[in-house]
C-alpha positions, 0 to 999 in steps of 0.5 A: 273498708270500702276498698273491699267493694271496689275490688269486688266491683272490679272482679265482677267487671272483669268477669263479665268484660264490662268497663265498670260496675257499681255495687248496690244492695240488690238488683232491684234497686240497681234497676231503680237507680238505672231508671232514675239515672236515664230518666226513664218516662216510658217503658215495657215490663215482661209479664213474666218476671220478678214482681219487684220489677213492675212495682218499681216502674209504678213506685217511679211513676213511669208510664209502663205496660206489660209485654209477653216477652219470651226471654232467656237469661236477661230481658231489656226493659222495653224502650230502654238501655236497661237490662234485667240480667239478674239470673245472667251469669257469662264471661264477657257477657257484658253488652256494650252501651247498656246499663246491665243489672245483676242479682246476687240474691240467694237463688242466684249463680253467685249466691250472697244472699242479697246484693246487686251490681250495675254495669256500665260503659263509661266512668261518667256512668260509674261516678254518677251511679256510684254516688246515687247508690251511696247517698250522693257521696263518693266512698272513702272520704267522709261525707261531712268533707264533701260537697254533695251535689247528686241525690242519693238513695242509701242503696250501697253494698255493705263491705261484709257483703262484697267480702263474701262475694270475694270469697265465693267469686272463684267457686262461681266462675267454674260451676256451670250456671243454670239457664233461666227463662220467662217460664220460670216466673208466673204470669204477673197479669193474673195476680189481682194487684196487676188486674188494672194494668 
């Protein structure tokens, strides 16, 4: 069944012109896996973004602070090669040598209600992040037959979500995407939860 997920990963990688793609259950978890994989200790976060991004930085114990970045379509988590590209839909849009995280949440261009992906440069990154997303295991092989050597986080995309992605992909490719910017998000520092940040 996970052949469907691999087919969807390859179609998205081809669209963005990325060497590899790892499907996840959501973009926030794609970013979390990327932060864990690259062992980020310090980063900046735009003050205008989705609320789960600073929560993830706090959750992981990363030393971070807000930055007033006027971004359009995507942004880097400062001091990293991780890109939050949740709202970015562009053919051949992959930026080499980055971990570019996508979203397929219901407001996004390719609406699957849930789901995300990480675009990466190398096969090594692909294998490591794939295992991290999938309970430390390699798909399509029973886990009890594997010698698990990676901590996994149960953040994988289901075959049903991947099939929906394949079903809707052609229509998304021909549809003109909206352009998103920092101004589409609130100023997070004004929220009580971030008053001390």
